[in-house]
Every structure is written in C-alpha cells, then in structure tokens.
All heavy atoms as a GROMACS GRO file, in nm:
protein
  628
    1MET      N    1   7.972   2.900   8.058
    1MET     CA    2   8.088   2.826   8.098
    1MET      C    3   8.171   2.783   7.977
    1MET      O    4   8.293   2.784   7.984
    1MET     CB    5   8.043   2.704   8.179
    1MET     CG    6   8.157   2.633   8.243
    1MET     SD    7   8.237   2.740   8.361
    1MET     CE    8   8.303   2.625   8.471
    2GLY      N    9   8.104   2.747   7.868
    2GLY     CA   10   8.174   2.708   7.747
    2GLY      C   11   8.254   2.822   7.687
    2GLY      O   12   8.361   2.800   7.631
    3THR      N   13   8.204   2.944   7.701
    3THR     CA   14   8.275   3.061   7.648
    3THR      C   15   8.405   3.083   7.724
    3THR      O   16   8.508   3.114   7.664
    3THR     CB   17   8.186   3.186   7.658
    3THR    OG1   18   8.065   3.161   7.590
    3THR    CG2   19   8.255   3.307   7.600
    4ILE      N   20   8.401   3.064   7.854
    4ILE     CA   21   8.522   3.084   7.936
    4ILE      C   22   8.626   2.978   7.900
    4ILE      O   23   8.744   3.010   7.882
    4ILE     CB   24   8.487   3.078   8.086
    4ILE    CG1   25   8.398   3.197   8.123
    4ILE    CG2   26   8.612   3.076   8.171
    4ILE    CD1   27   8.340   3.190   8.261
    5ILE      N   28   8.585   2.854   7.887
    5ILE     CA   29   8.678   2.747   7.852
    5ILE      C   30   8.734   2.770   7.711
    5ILE      O   31   8.853   2.753   7.688
    5ILE     CB   32   8.609   2.610   7.864
    5ILE    CG1   33   8.577   2.581   8.010
    5ILE    CG2   34   8.697   2.499   7.805
    5ILE    CD1   35   8.490   2.460   8.033
    6GLY      N   36   8.649   2.811   7.618
    6GLY     CA   37   8.694   2.842   7.482
    6GLY      C   38   8.794   2.956   7.479
    6GLY      O   39   8.892   2.952   7.405
    7THR      N   40   8.770   3.058   7.563
    7THR     CA   41   8.862   3.171   7.570
    7THR      C   42   8.997   3.128   7.626
    7THR      O   43   9.103   3.170   7.577
    7THR     CB   44   8.803   3.283   7.658
    7THR    OG1   45   8.678   3.324   7.603
    7THR    CG2   46   8.895   3.402   7.667
    8ILE      N   47   8.996   3.041   7.727
    8ILE     CA   48   9.121   2.992   7.785
    8ILE      C   49   9.199   2.909   7.683
    8ILE      O   50   9.320   2.927   7.667
    8ILE     CB   51   9.093   2.910   7.913
    8ILE    CG1   52   9.042   3.003   8.023
    8ILE    CG2   53   9.217   2.835   7.959
    8ILE    CD1   54   8.987   2.930   8.145
    9ILE      N   55   9.130   2.821   7.613
    9ILE     CA   56   9.198   2.737   7.513
    9ILE      C   57   9.252   2.822   7.399
    9ILE      O   58   9.366   2.806   7.356
    9ILE     CB   59   9.102   2.627   7.462
    9ILE    CG1   60   9.073   2.528   7.574
    9ILE    CG2   61   9.161   2.556   7.340
    9ILE    CD1   62   8.964   2.429   7.542
   10THR      N   63   9.170   2.915   7.349
   10THR     CA   64   9.214   3.004   7.240
   10THR      C   65   9.331   3.090   7.286
   10THR      O   66   9.429   3.108   7.212
   10THR     CB   67   9.098   3.093   7.192
   10THR    OG1   68   8.991   3.009   7.151
   10THR    CG2   69   9.141   3.184   7.079
   11GLY      N   70   9.323   3.143   7.408
   11GLY     CA   71   9.432   3.224   7.462
   11GLY      C   72   9.561   3.146   7.473
   11GLY      O   73   9.669   3.197   7.443
   12ALA      N   74   9.551   3.020   7.515
   12ALA     CA   75   9.671   2.936   7.527
   12ALA      C   76   9.734   2.910   7.391
   12ALA      O   77   9.856   2.918   7.374
   12ALA     CB   78   9.636   2.804   7.596
   13ILE      N   79   9.651   2.881   7.292
   13ILE     CA   80   9.703   2.852   7.158
   13ILE      C   81   9.765   2.976   7.095
   13ILE      O   82   9.878   2.973   7.046
   13ILE     CB   83   9.591   2.794   7.068
   13ILE    CG1   84   9.550   2.656   7.117
   13ILE    CG2   85   9.638   2.787   6.922
   13ILE    CD1   86   9.424   2.603   7.053
   14ILE      N   87   9.691   3.087   7.097
   14ILE     CA   88   9.742   3.212   7.038
   14ILE      C   89   9.866   3.260   7.112
   14ILE      O   90   9.965   3.302   7.051
   14ILE     CB   91   9.632   3.321   7.039
   14ILE    CG1   92   9.514   3.281   6.950
   14ILE    CG2   93   9.688   3.457   6.998
   14ILE    CD1   94   9.545   3.278   6.803
   15GLY      N   95   9.865   3.253   7.245
   15GLY     CA   96   9.981   3.295   7.324
   15GLY      C   97  10.104   3.210   7.296
   15GLY      O   98  10.215   3.262   7.284
   16ALA      N   99  10.085   3.079   7.284
   16ALA     CA  100  10.198   2.990   7.255
   16ALA      C  101  10.255   3.016   7.117
   16ALA      O  102  10.377   3.020   7.098
   16ALA     CB  103  10.154   2.844   7.268
   17ILE      N  104  10.169   3.036   7.019
   17ILE     CA  105  10.216   3.066   6.883
   17ILE      C  106  10.290   3.199   6.881
   17ILE      O  107  10.395   3.213   6.818
   17ILE     CB  108  10.099   3.066   6.783
   17ILE    CG1  109  10.042   2.924   6.768
   17ILE    CG2  110  10.143   3.120   6.646
   17ILE    CD1  111   9.913   2.917   6.689
   18ALA      N  112  10.236   3.299   6.953
   18ALA     CA  113  10.300   3.430   6.958
   18ALA      C  114  10.438   3.420   7.020
   18ALA      O  115  10.535   3.478   6.969
   18ALA     CB  116  10.213   3.529   7.036
   19ARG      N  117  10.450   3.346   7.131
   19ARG     CA  118  10.581   3.330   7.195
   19ARG      C  119  10.678   3.255   7.107
   19ARG      O  120  10.798   3.281   7.109
   19ARG     CB  121  10.566   3.259   7.329
   19ARG     CG  122  10.506   3.352   7.434
   19ARG     CD  123  10.505   3.289   7.569
   19ARG     NE  124  10.642   3.262   7.615
   19ARG     CZ  125  10.668   3.195   7.725
   19ARG    NH1  126  10.571   3.147   7.799
   19ARG    NH2  127  10.793   3.175   7.762
   20PHE      N  128  10.628   3.160   7.027
   20PHE     CA  129  10.714   3.084   6.935
   20PHE      C  130  10.777   3.176   6.832
   20PHE      O  131  10.894   3.161   6.798
   20PHE     CB  132  10.632   2.975   6.866
   20PHE     CG  133  10.710   2.897   6.765
   20PHE    CD1  134  10.802   2.800   6.805
   20PHE    CD2  135  10.694   2.920   6.630
   20PHE    CE1  136  10.874   2.728   6.712
   20PHE    CE2  137  10.766   2.848   6.536
   20PHE     CZ  138  10.857   2.752   6.576
   21PHE      N  139  10.700   3.274   6.782
   21PHE     CA  140  10.750   3.362   6.677
   21PHE      C  141  10.828   3.482   6.730
   21PHE      O  142  10.892   3.553   6.653
   21PHE     CB  143  10.636   3.412   6.588
   21PHE     CG  144  10.587   3.308   6.492
   21PHE    CD1  145  10.459   3.257   6.502
   21PHE    CD2  146  10.669   3.258   6.392
   21PHE    CE1  147  10.413   3.161   6.414
   21PHE    CE2  148  10.625   3.161   6.304
   21PHE     CZ  149  10.496   3.112   6.315
   22MET      N  150  10.824   3.506   6.860
   22MET     CA  151  10.898   3.619   6.917
   22MET      C  152  11.045   3.582   6.933
   22MET      O  153  11.080   3.467   6.958
   22MET     CB  154  10.839   3.659   7.052
   22MET     CG  155  10.703   3.722   7.040
   22MET     SD  156  10.634   3.768   7.198
   22MET     CE  157  10.739   3.908   7.239
   23ARG      N  158  11.131   3.682   6.919
   23ARG     CA  159  11.274   3.660   6.936
   23ARG      C  160  11.310   3.653   7.083
   23ARG      O  161  11.248   3.716   7.167
   23ARG     CB  162  11.352   3.776   6.876
   23ARG     CG  163  11.358   3.775   6.730
   23ARG     CD  164  11.447   3.885   6.684
   23ARG     NE  165  11.474   3.875   6.543
   23ARG     CZ  166  11.566   3.942   6.482
   23ARG    NH1  167  11.640   4.027   6.549
   23ARG    NH2  168  11.584   3.929   6.354
   24GLY      N  169  11.414   3.581   7.111
   24GLY     CA  170  11.468   3.577   7.247
   24GLY      C  171  11.383   3.496   7.342
   24GLY      O  172  11.284   3.433   7.306
   25ARG      N  173  11.425   3.500   7.467
   25ARG     CA  174  11.356   3.426   7.572
   25ARG      C  175  11.264   3.522   7.646
   25ARG      O  176  11.304   3.633   7.682
   25ARG     CB  177  11.460   3.369   7.667
   25ARG     CG  178  11.403   3.291   7.781
   25ARG     CD  179  11.516   3.228   7.862
   25ARG     NE  180  11.467   3.185   7.990
   25ARG     CZ  181  11.425   3.063   8.015
   25ARG    NH1  182  11.429   2.973   7.920
   25ARG    NH2  183  11.382   3.029   8.134
   26GLN      N  184  11.142   3.478   7.668
   26GLN     CA  185  11.046   3.560   7.742
   26GLN      C  186  11.025   3.499   7.880
   26GLN      O  187  10.987   3.384   7.891
   26GLN     CB  188  10.910   3.566   7.670
   26GLN     CG  189  10.916   3.617   7.528
   26GLN     CD  190  10.934   3.507   7.427
   26GLN    OE1  191  10.891   3.396   7.448
   26GLN    NE2  192  11.001   3.538   7.318
   27ASN      N  193  11.052   3.578   7.983
   27ASN     CA  194  11.025   3.534   8.120
   27ASN      C  195  10.880   3.567   8.152
   27ASN      O  196  10.850   3.672   8.209
   27ASN     CB  197  11.120   3.602   8.219
   27ASN     CG  198  11.260   3.551   8.208
   27ASN    OD1  199  11.280   3.435   8.175
   27ASN    ND2  200  11.358   3.636   8.233
   28ILE      N  201  10.792   3.477   8.114
   28ILE     CA  202  10.649   3.498   8.133
   28ILE      C  203  10.587   3.364   8.168
   28ILE      O  204  10.622   3.261   8.110
   28ILE     CB  205  10.587   3.562   8.006
   28ILE    CG1  206  10.440   3.591   8.024
   28ILE    CG2  207  10.613   3.480   7.884
   28ILE    CD1  208  10.380   3.671   7.908
   29SER      N  209  10.497   3.366   8.264
   29SER     CA  210  10.436   3.240   8.310
   29SER      C  211  10.330   3.192   8.211
   29SER      O  212  10.289   3.264   8.120
   29SER     CB  213  10.371   3.261   8.448
   29SER     OG  214  10.259   3.346   8.436
   30ILE      N  215  10.286   3.068   8.232
   30ILE     CA  216  10.181   3.012   8.147
   30ILE      C  217  10.052   3.091   8.163
   30ILE      O  218   9.982   3.117   8.065
   30ILE     CB  219  10.160   2.863   8.180
   30ILE    CG1  220  10.284   2.783   8.142
   30ILE    CG2  221  10.037   2.807   8.111
   30ILE    CD1  222  10.281   2.640   8.186
   31LEU      N  223  10.022   3.132   8.286
   31LEU     CA  224   9.900   3.211   8.310
   31LEU      C  225   9.903   3.341   8.230
   31LEU      O  226   9.804   3.376   8.164
   31LEU     CB  227   9.885   3.240   8.459
   31LEU     CG  228   9.766   3.328   8.497
   31LEU    CD1  229   9.636   3.258   8.461
   31LEU    CD2  230   9.771   3.364   8.643
   32TRP      N  231  10.016   3.412   8.232
   32TRP     CA  232  10.024   3.537   8.157
   32TRP      C  233  10.029   3.513   8.007
   32TRP      O  234   9.982   3.596   7.929
   32TRP     CB  235  10.142   3.621   8.204
   32TRP     CG  236  10.106   3.695   8.328
   32TRP    CD1  237  10.147   3.669   8.454
   32TRP    CD2  238  10.016   3.805   8.337
   32TRP    NE1  239  10.088   3.757   8.542
   32TRP    CE2  240  10.008   3.842   8.472
   32TRP    CE3  241   9.942   3.877   8.244
   32TRP    CZ2  242   9.928   3.947   8.517
   32TRP    CZ3  243   9.862   3.981   8.289
   32TRP    CH2  244   9.855   4.016   8.423
   33THR      N  245  10.081   3.401   7.965
   33THR     CA  246  10.076   3.364   7.823
   33THR      C  247   9.931   3.349   7.778
   33THR      O  248   9.892   3.398   7.673
   33THR     CB  249  10.154   3.234   7.797
   33THR    OG1  250  10.290   3.253   7.836
   33THR    CG2  251  10.148   3.194   7.651
   34ILE      N  252   9.851   3.281   7.861
   34ILE     CA  253   9.709   3.262   7.828
   34ILE      C  254   9.635   3.395   7.829
   34ILE      O  255   9.556   3.424   7.738
   34ILE     CB  256   9.645   3.162   7.925
   34ILE    CG1  257   9.704   3.023   7.905
   34ILE    CG2  258   9.493   3.158   7.909
   34ILE    CD1  259   9.664   2.923   8.011
   35ILE      N  260   9.663   3.479   7.929
   35ILE     CA  261   9.595   3.609   7.937
   35ILE      C  262   9.631   3.697   7.817
   35ILE      O  263   9.544   3.755   7.752
   35ILE     CB  264   9.629   3.680   8.070
   35ILE    CG1  265   9.566   3.604   8.187
   35ILE    CG2  266   9.583   3.825   8.069
   35ILE    CD1  267   9.612   3.649   8.323
   36CYS      N  268   9.760   3.705   7.787
   36CYS     CA  269   9.804   3.786   7.672
   36CYS      C  270   9.751   3.728   7.541
   36CYS      O  271   9.715   3.802   7.449
   36CYS     CB  272   9.956   3.796   7.669
   36CYS     SG  273  10.025   3.895   7.803
   37GLY      N  274   9.745   3.596   7.531
   37GLY     CA  275   9.689   3.532   7.413
   37GLY      C  276   9.541   3.560   7.397
   37GLY      O  277   9.492   3.585   7.287
   38ALA      N  278   9.467   3.560   7.508
   38ALA     CA  279   9.323   3.590   7.502
   38ALA      C  280   9.300   3.735   7.464
   38ALA      O  281   9.210   3.765   7.383
   38ALA     CB  282   9.258   3.559   7.637
   39VAL      N  283   9.381   3.825   7.519
   39VAL     CA  284   9.369   3.967   7.481
   39VAL      C  285   9.404   3.983   7.333
   39VAL      O  286   9.336   4.055   7.259
   39VAL     CB  287   9.460   4.055   7.570
   39VAL    CG1  288   9.468   4.197   7.517
   39VAL    CG2  289   9.408   4.054   7.713
   40GLY      N  290   9.509   3.916   7.289
   40GLY     CA  291   9.548   3.922   7.148
   40GLY      C  292   9.439   3.868   7.057
   40GLY      O  293   9.412   3.923   6.950
   41ALA      N  294   9.375   3.759   7.099
   41ALA     CA  295   9.266   3.702   7.019
   41ALA      C  296   9.149   3.799   7.010
   41ALA      O  297   9.088   3.813   6.903
   41ALA     CB  298   9.221   3.570   7.079
   42ALA      N  299   9.117   3.867   7.120
   42ALA     CA  300   9.007   3.964   7.118
   42ALA      C  301   9.040   4.082   7.028
   42ALA      O  302   8.956   4.126   6.948
   42ALA     CB  303   8.977   4.011   7.260
   43VAL      N  304   9.162   4.133   7.039
   43VAL     CA  305   9.204   4.246   6.955
   43VAL      C  306   9.211   4.203   6.809
   43VAL      O  307   9.168   4.277   6.719
   43VAL     CB  308   9.339   4.303   7.004
   43VAL    CG1  309   9.395   4.405   6.906
   43VAL    CG2  310   9.323   4.364   7.142
   44GLY      N  311   9.262   4.084   6.783
   44GLY     CA  312   9.270   4.032   6.646
   44GLY      C  313   9.132   4.014   6.585
   44GLY      O  314   9.111   4.043   6.467
   45ASN      N  315   9.038   3.964   6.664
   45ASN     CA  316   8.901   3.949   6.617
   45ASN      C  317   8.840   4.085   6.585
   45ASN      O  318   8.775   4.102   6.482
   45ASN     CB  319   8.816   3.876   6.722
   45ASN     CG  320   8.678   3.847   6.672
   45ASN    OD1  321   8.658   3.816   6.556
   45ASN    ND2  322   8.580   3.859   6.760
   46TRP      N  323   8.861   4.183   6.674
   46TRP     CA  324   8.809   4.317   6.650
   46TRP      C  325   8.870   4.376   6.522
   46TRP      O  326   8.798   4.435   6.440
   46TRP     CB  327   8.841   4.407   6.769
   46TRP     CG  328   8.801   4.548   6.747
   46TRP    CD1  329   8.676   4.602   6.762
   46TRP    CD2  330   8.885   4.655   6.702
   46TRP    NE1  331   8.679   4.734   6.730
   46TRP    CE2  332   8.805   4.770   6.692
   46TRP    CE3  333   9.020   4.663   6.670
   46TRP    CZ2  334   8.857   4.893   6.652
   46TRP    CZ3  335   9.070   4.785   6.630
   46TRP    CH2  336   8.989   4.897   6.622
   47ALA      N  337   9.001   4.360   6.504
   47ALA     CA  338   9.067   4.412   6.384
   47ALA      C  339   9.015   4.343   6.258
   47ALA      O  340   8.996   4.408   6.154
   47ALA     CB  341   9.218   4.395   6.396
   48ALA      N  342   8.989   4.213   6.266
   48ALA     CA  343   8.937   4.140   6.150
   48ALA      C  344   8.799   4.190   6.112
   48ALA      O  345   8.767   4.204   5.993
   48ALA     CB  346   8.934   3.990   6.180
   49VAL      N  347   8.718   4.219   6.212
   49VAL     CA  348   8.584   4.274   6.184
   49VAL      C  349   8.597   4.411   6.119
   49VAL      O  350   8.527   4.443   6.022
   49VAL     CB  351   8.500   4.280   6.314
   49VAL    CG1  352   8.373   4.361   6.293
   49VAL    CG2  353   8.467   4.140   6.362
   50GLN      N  354   8.686   4.495   6.170
   50GLN     CA  355   8.704   4.630   6.116
   50GLN      C  356   8.757   4.626   5.973
   50GLN      O  357   8.723   4.712   5.892
   50GLN     CB  358   8.800   4.711   6.205
   50GLN     CG  359   8.750   4.733   6.345
   50GLN     CD  360   8.616   4.802   6.349
   50GLN    OE1  361   8.590   4.898   6.278
   50GLN    NE2  362   8.526   4.751   6.432
   51LEU      N  363   8.840   4.527   5.942
   51LEU     CA  364   8.896   4.515   5.806
   51LEU      C  365   8.804   4.439   5.712
   51LEU      O  366   8.831   4.432   5.592
   51LEU     CB  367   9.032   4.446   5.812
   51LEU     CG  368   9.143   4.522   5.883
   51LEU    CD1  369   9.267   4.435   5.897
   51LEU    CD2  370   9.177   4.650   5.808
   52GLY      N  371   8.699   4.380   5.765
   52GLY     CA  372   8.603   4.308   5.682
   52GLY      C  373   8.647   4.169   5.643
   52GLY      O  374   8.599   4.113   5.545
   53VAL      N  375   8.738   4.108   5.720
   53VAL     CA  376   8.786   3.974   5.688
   53VAL      C  377   8.749   3.874   5.798
   53VAL      O  378   8.808   3.767   5.808
   53VAL     CB  379   8.939   3.973   5.665
   53VAL    CG1  380   8.976   4.052   5.542
   53VAL    CG2  381   9.013   4.023   5.788
   54ALA      N  382   8.650   3.909   5.880
   54ALA     CA  383   8.614   3.824   5.995
   54ALA      C  384   8.541   3.698   5.952
   54ALA      O  385   8.564   3.591   6.007
   54ALA     CB  386   8.530   3.902   6.094
   55ALA      N  387   8.453   3.708   5.855
   55ALA     CA  388   8.373   3.592   5.814
   55ALA      C  389   8.417   3.547   5.675
   55ALA      O  390   8.385   3.610   5.576
   55ALA     CB  391   8.226   3.628   5.814
   56THR      N  392   8.492   3.438   5.672
   56THR     CA  393   8.537   3.382   5.546
   56THR      C  394   8.501   3.235   5.542
   56THR      O  395   8.476   3.173   5.646
   56THR     CB  396   8.689   3.399   5.526
   56THR    OG1  397   8.755   3.332   5.633
   56THR    CG2  398   8.729   3.544   5.523
   57ALA      N  399   8.501   3.178   5.425
   57ALA     CA  400   8.475   3.035   5.413
   57ALA      C  401   8.600   2.958   5.456
   57ALA      O  402   8.711   2.993   5.420
   57ALA     CB  403   8.438   3.000   5.269
   58GLY      N  404   8.581   2.856   5.536
   58GLY     CA  405   8.695   2.776   5.580
   58GLY      C  406   8.762   2.836   5.702
   58GLY      O  407   8.698   2.900   5.785
   59ILE      N  408   8.891   2.815   5.713
   59ILE     CA  409   8.966   2.866   5.828
   59ILE      C  410   8.990   3.015   5.809
   59ILE      O  411   9.027   3.061   5.703
   59ILE     CB  412   9.100   2.792   5.841
   59ILE    CG1  413   9.074   2.642   5.862
   59ILE    CG2  414   9.183   2.848   5.956
   59ILE    CD1  415   9.198   2.558   5.860
   60ASP      N  416   8.970   3.090   5.916
   60ASP     CA  417   8.989   3.235   5.912
   60ASP      C  418   9.136   3.268   5.935
   60ASP      O  419   9.177   3.306   6.046
   60ASP     CB  420   8.902   3.304   6.016
   60ASP     CG  421   8.755   3.294   5.987
   60ASP    OD1  422   8.721   3.288   5.868
   60ASP    OD2  423   8.675   3.294   6.082
   61TRP      N  424   9.217   3.252   5.831
   61TRP     CA  425   9.361   3.273   5.844
   61TRP      C  426   9.395   3.415   5.884
   61TRP      O  427   9.484   3.437   5.966
   61TRP     CB  428   9.433   3.236   5.715
   61TRP     CG  429   9.429   3.090   5.686
   61TRP    CD1  430   9.358   3.028   5.587
   61TRP    CD2  431   9.495   2.986   5.758
   61TRP    NE1  432   9.377   2.891   5.593
   61TRP    CE2  433   9.461   2.863   5.698
   61TRP    CE3  434   9.580   2.983   5.868
   61TRP    CZ2  435   9.509   2.741   5.743
   61TRP    CZ3  436   9.628   2.862   5.913
   61TRP    CH2  437   9.593   2.743   5.851
   62MET      N  438   9.326   3.512   5.826
   62MET     CA  439   9.357   3.652   5.858
   62MET      C  440   9.328   3.683   6.004
   62MET      O  441   9.403   3.755   6.069
   62MET     CB  442   9.279   3.747   5.766
   62MET     CG  443   9.332   3.749   5.624
   62MET     SD  444   9.508   3.791   5.613
   62MET     CE  445   9.508   3.956   5.677
   63ARG      N  446   9.219   3.627   6.056
   63ARG     CA  447   9.186   3.650   6.197
   63ARG      C  448   9.293   3.589   6.287
   63ARG      O  449   9.335   3.651   6.384
   63ARG     CB  450   9.050   3.588   6.229
   63ARG     CG  451   9.008   3.615   6.373
   63ARG     CD  452   8.881   3.545   6.408
   63ARG     NE  453   8.776   3.578   6.312
   63ARG     CZ  454   8.649   3.559   6.334
   63ARG    NH1  455   8.608   3.506   6.446
   63ARG    NH2  456   8.560   3.589   6.243
   64TRP      N  457   9.342   3.469   6.253
   64TRP     CA  458   9.447   3.406   6.331
   64TRP      C  459   9.577   3.486   6.325
   64TRP      O  460   9.644   3.506   6.426
   64TRP     CB  461   9.472   3.263   6.283
   64TRP     CG  462   9.375   3.165   6.340
   64TRP    CD1  463   9.253   3.131   6.290
   64TRP    CD2  464   9.390   3.091   6.461
   64TRP    NE1  465   9.193   3.040   6.370
   64TRP    CE2  466   9.275   3.012   6.477
   64TRP    CE3  467   9.491   3.083   6.556
   64TRP    CZ2  468   9.258   2.928   6.585
   64TRP    CZ3  469   9.474   2.997   6.664
   64TRP    CH2  470   9.358   2.922   6.677
   65ILE      N  471   9.613   3.532   6.207
   65ILE     CA  472   9.736   3.610   6.190
   65ILE      C  473   9.728   3.740   6.268
   65ILE      O  474   9.823   3.777   6.340
   65ILE     CB  475   9.764   3.635   6.040
   65ILE    CG1  476   9.802   3.504   5.972
   65ILE    CG2  477   9.874   3.740   6.021
   65ILE    CD1  478   9.804   3.511   5.820
   66LEU      N  479   9.616   3.809   6.258
   66LEU     CA  480   9.598   3.933   6.333
   66LEU      C  481   9.601   3.907   6.483
   66LEU      O  482   9.657   3.986   6.560
   66LEU     CB  483   9.467   4.002   6.293
   66LEU     CG  484   9.462   4.059   6.152
   66LEU    CD1  485   9.321   4.102   6.116
   66LEU    CD2  486   9.558   4.176   6.138
   67SER      N  487   9.542   3.796   6.527
   67SER     CA  488   9.541   3.761   6.668
   67SER      C  489   9.681   3.732   6.720
   67SER      O  490   9.718   3.774   6.830
   67SER     CB  491   9.450   3.641   6.693
   67SER     OG  492   9.317   3.672   6.663
   68VAL      N  493   9.761   3.662   6.642
   68VAL     CA  494   9.898   3.630   6.683
   68VAL      C  495   9.981   3.758   6.692
   68VAL      O  496  10.055   3.778   6.789
   68VAL     CB  497   9.963   3.527   6.588
   68VAL    CG1  498  10.112   3.515   6.614
   68VAL    CG2  499   9.895   3.392   6.603
   69PHE      N  500   9.968   3.847   6.594
   69PHE     CA  501  10.042   3.974   6.600
   69PHE      C  502   9.998   4.057   6.720
   69PHE      O  503  10.082   4.118   6.789
   69PHE     CB  504  10.025   4.054   6.472
   69PHE     CG  505  10.116   4.009   6.361
   69PHE    CD1  506  10.064   3.973   6.238
   69PHE    CD2  507  10.252   4.003   6.378
   69PHE    CE1  508  10.147   3.930   6.135
   69PHE    CE2  509  10.337   3.961   6.277
   69PHE     CZ  510  10.284   3.924   6.156
   70ALA      N  511   9.869   4.060   6.749
   70ALA     CA  512   9.820   4.134   6.865
   70ALA      C  513   9.871   4.072   6.994
   70ALA      O  514   9.906   4.144   7.089
   70ALA     CB  515   9.668   4.140   6.863
   71ALA      N  516   9.878   3.940   7.001
   71ALA     CA  517   9.931   3.872   7.119
   71ALA      C  518  10.080   3.900   7.136
   71ALA      O  519  10.128   3.919   7.248
   71ALA     CB  520   9.905   3.723   7.111
   72MET      N  521  10.153   3.904   7.025
   72MET     CA  522  10.295   3.939   7.032
   72MET      C  523  10.313   4.079   7.089
   72MET      O  524  10.401   4.103   7.172
   72MET     CB  525  10.359   3.927   6.894
   72MET     CG  526  10.373   3.784   6.846
   72MET     SD  527  10.424   3.769   6.674
   72MET     CE  528  10.591   3.830   6.681
   73LEU      N  529  10.229   4.171   7.045
   73LEU     CA  530  10.235   4.308   7.097
   73LEU      C  531  10.199   4.310   7.245
   73LEU      O  532  10.265   4.378   7.324
   73LEU     CB  533  10.140   4.398   7.017
   73LEU     CG  534  10.132   4.542   7.062
   73LEU    CD1  535  10.265   4.612   7.043
   73LEU    CD2  536  10.024   4.615   6.987
   74THR      N  537  10.097   4.235   7.283
   74THR     CA  538  10.055   4.230   7.423
   74THR      C  539  10.165   4.172   7.512
   74THR      O  540  10.193   4.224   7.620
   74THR     CB  541   9.926   4.148   7.438
   74THR    OG1  542   9.827   4.201   7.350
   74THR    CG2  543   9.873   4.152   7.579
   75ILE      N  544  10.228   4.065   7.466
   75ILE     CA  545  10.338   4.005   7.542
   75ILE      C  546  10.455   4.102   7.553
   75ILE      O  547  10.515   4.117   7.659
   75ILE     CB  548  10.382   3.871   7.479
   75ILE    CG1  549  10.272   3.766   7.496
   75ILE    CG2  550  10.514   3.821   7.539
   75ILE    CD1  551  10.294   3.639   7.417
   76SER      N  552  10.484   4.173   7.445
   76SER     CA  553  10.592   4.272   7.448
   76SER      C  554  10.562   4.384   7.547
   76SER      O  555  10.650   4.429   7.621
   76SER     CB  556  10.615   4.331   7.309
   76SER     OG  557  10.660   4.232   7.221
   77LEU      N  558  10.437   4.429   7.548
   77LEU     CA  559  10.397   4.533   7.644
   77LEU      C  560  10.408   4.482   7.787
   77LEU      O  561  10.456   4.554   7.876
   77LEU     CB  562  10.255   4.581   7.615
   77LEU     CG  563  10.236   4.662   7.488
   77LEU    CD1  564  10.087   4.688   7.462
   77LEU    CD2  565  10.311   4.794   7.499
   78TYR      N  566  10.364   4.360   7.810
   78TYR     CA  567  10.375   4.301   7.943
   78TYR      C  568  10.520   4.292   7.988
   78TYR      O  569  10.554   4.329   8.101
   78TYR     CB  570  10.310   4.163   7.946
   78TYR     CG  571  10.332   4.090   8.076
   78TYR    CD1  572  10.257   4.123   8.189
   78TYR    CD2  573  10.429   3.991   8.088
   78TYR    CE1  574  10.278   4.058   8.309
   78TYR    CE2  575  10.451   3.926   8.207
   78TYR     CZ  576  10.375   3.959   8.318
   78TYR     OH  577  10.395   3.896   8.437
   79LEU      N  578  10.606   4.242   7.899
   79LEU     CA  579  10.748   4.232   7.934
   79LEU      C  580  10.809   4.369   7.957
   79LEU      O  581  10.896   4.386   8.043
   79LEU     CB  582  10.823   4.157   7.825
   79LEU     CG  583  10.792   4.008   7.812
   79LEU    CD1  584  10.860   3.950   7.688
   79LEU    CD2  585  10.835   3.933   7.937
   80GLY      N  586  10.767   4.469   7.881
   80GLY     CA  587  10.817   4.604   7.898
   80GLY      C  588  10.774   4.665   8.031
   80GLY      O  589  10.850   4.739   8.094
   81MET      N  590  10.652   4.635   8.074
   81MET     CA  591  10.602   4.691   8.200
   81MET      C  592  10.662   4.620   8.321
   81MET      O  593  10.685   4.683   8.423
   81MET     CB  594  10.450   4.683   8.206
   81MET     CG  595  10.382   4.780   8.113
   81MET     SD  596  10.204   4.791   8.137
   81MET     CE  597  10.152   4.627   8.102
   82THR      N  598  10.686   4.490   8.310
   82THR     CA  599  10.738   4.416   8.425
   82THR      C  600  10.890   4.412   8.428
   82THR      O  601  10.948   4.384   8.532
   82THR     CB  602  10.684   4.271   8.425
   82THR    OG1  603  10.724   4.205   8.306
   82THR    CG2  604  10.534   4.270   8.438
   83GLY      N  605  10.952   4.436   8.316
   83GLY     CA  606  11.099   4.431   8.308
   83GLY      C  607  11.149   4.290   8.289
   83GLY      O  608  11.089   4.194   8.337
   84ARG      N  609  11.257   4.276   8.217
   84ARG     CA  610  11.317   4.143   8.194
   84ARG      C  611  11.412   4.112   8.306
   84ARG      O  612  11.481   4.199   8.357
   84ARG     CB  613  11.390   4.141   8.060
   84ARG     CG  614  11.294   4.156   7.946
   84ARG     CD  615  11.368   4.148   7.816
   84ARG     NE  616  11.274   4.176   7.709
   84ARG     CZ  617  11.265   4.104   7.600
   84ARG    NH1  618  11.344   4.004   7.581
   84ARG    NH2  619  11.178   4.134   7.508
   85LYS      N  620  11.418   3.986   8.343
   85LYS     CA  621  11.504   3.944   8.454
   85LYS      C  622  11.626   3.873   8.403
   85LYS      O  623  11.628   3.810   8.306
   85LYS     CB  624  11.425   3.854   8.547
   85LYS     CG  625  11.310   3.927   8.609
   85LYS     CD  626  11.228   3.833   8.693
   85LYS     CE  627  11.110   3.912   8.749
   85LYS     NZ  628  11.003   3.834   8.792
   0.00000   0.00000   0.00000
C-alpha cells in the first residue's frame, strides 16, 4: 500500500513540474497528470539506472531531471493522441 501511495505522490510532483516547464496550456486533468508523471518517473528511474547515475549521495538530481523530461514526453504524447481542444 505504501508503494502505491508513494507512486501517486511522486507522479503528482513529477507531473506538476513537467507541466510547469512545458510551453503553452495543456488541457489535461489532474488524474492524467499523475499518471503521466508516474510513467515519467518510472522511465526516468530506468534511464538513470542504465546511465549509472541512479545511486548517488544526497539528492538524485539526475534521476529527477530524467524523470521530468520523460514526463514531459509522456504528456506530449498524451496530448498528441487525444488532440488539443
């Protein structure tokens, strides 16, 4: 249960940061922001492991940066598939 709550919180934070850095207005609900943020966090974590920067001392800045970029891509893909209104 803690993993699910952690994923929701992480998805919300990553999704919100990704939407903040994206240009223009995104017609996307909070639920889809969390889902895209969670997917972005998972992809960012996978990329950090592949690049060898997953385990660092202190805050994992590279993992967060990769996660935000992946969430931005996920949100862009979602908007592209659903169309802008």
